[in-house]
N, C-alpha and C positions, 0 to 999 in steps of 0.2 A: 504494499499499500504506499503511495506517495503523499507525502505531506507538503507539497509545493504550494506555496501561498496560504497555508492553513493559518498562520498567525494573522495575515491580512484579513482573510475571510472571517476569522474569530473576532478581530476588532470591529470589522464591518457589521457583524451580526450583533454585536454589543451596542453598536451606535444606533442600531435599529431598536434594540430592546435591552436595555442596561440590566433588566430584572430577570432576563431569560435564565432558565435553570441549565445546569451542566447537561442533564439528559436532553432537553430540547435542542440545545446547541449542538450536541453530538449528533442527534438525528438529522438536524438541518445540514450540518456539515459532513455527514456520513462517516464519522469516526466515534471511537469509544468514548464513554465519560471519563475514563482514565486519561485518555490522550488529551481531551479538552482541558481537564484539571491541571495536567502537567504543563501544557502550553500557557494556560492563563497564569499559573505560578511563575513560569519563566518571564512572561511579559510584565508581571507585577515586579519581579526582582529586578528586572532590567530598567524599571521605572518608565516603561511605555505606557502601562496603565497604571495610573497614580490613585485611583479610587473610584467608588461608585457612588454618584450622588444624584438626588432628584433634580429635575429642572424646575425652577420656580417661576411663576408668573408674578413678578413684583408688583405689576399693576393691580392685580387682583388682591394683593395683600395690602394695598394702600400705599405702596412707594411707587407712585405714577410720574414722579418728576426725576428725570435723569439729567445730570450734568457732566460735562467734560471739562476738567480743570487743566489747564497748562500753566506750568510753574517754571520760573527761573529761579535756580537755587544757587547759593554761595557754593562754589566748586567742591570744597572738602566736605561740605555738610549733605552732599547728595545721597550717600548710603543712609544716613540718620533720618533725613526727610521722607526718603522712599520707605523706610521701615515704619515710621509712624503712620504714614498714609496706608501702608498695607495692613497695619493693625486696626484702623479705624473701621468699625463694623459695617458702615454703609459704603465703603469703597469696594466695588466689585472687581475692579482692575486698576493696577498701578504699573506703569511702564517708564523706564528710563529711556529716553529718546535722544536722537540727533536733531539738529535744526535750532530754530530760534528759542525753543524752550527746552528745559532738561527733563522734565517729568510731565507725563499725561496721566491723569486719574479719572476714572470714571466712577460716579456716585450714584446711588438711588436714594430719593428722599420721599417723604410723605407729602411735603408741600414746599413751596418756595421759602417759607420762613425758615423750615428746617435746613434747606439748602443754604440760605443766607447765613444762618447761624454758624454752620460749619465752615463756610468760606471766611467768615470774619475770624473764627478761632485760627484758622490756618494762616491768615494774613498778619496776625499778631506775632507770628514766629519770625524772629529777625534773620533767619537763615534763608527764608523765602524773600526773593527780591522783587519779584514781579509775578502778576497772575492774570490770566485771561480765562473767563468762563463762558461757555456756550451751554445753553439749555436745548435739550433734544426736543423737537416738536413731534417727530413721528420716527419710529424705529422700524425701518424696512426689514431689517433682519437683525437678529440678536442672538448671542450664545450658540452660534452655529458651529458645528464641527463638520468636516467633510470626510466622506468615505475613502479609503485607500484604494489605489488602482491596483490591480492584480498583476503580478509580473508574468511575463509570457515566456 
């Protein structure tokens, strides 16, 4: 039996249904439960699969304001500011970037007052030199992951 592309097929199957059982994955991929389990363990050990989490609809949970914050930071403070943002409960993504700004952070808020309070908290930080905030009007796509191409 050949296992060519099995890891990619397994990842794609999990992208379709992250709660699929080992048995159903094995049936769908035409391999044993043990094979699925071993390959999943390997993918987890390699850090390719980092966890299994639910996809939340933040709008339905009352967090319907999305803000994109662009920050200029004092050079040596970049790791500290990035870490503080990463630990902020409402920041769902934090990136160190090239270009005019050093950090881009995406946050979810219940309302513009909450967003405004968070931004004001950030701007008190003397290591943040400049900020630019955009409020998302409509999310055309969000939290998407893409299926892996199978090798030929």
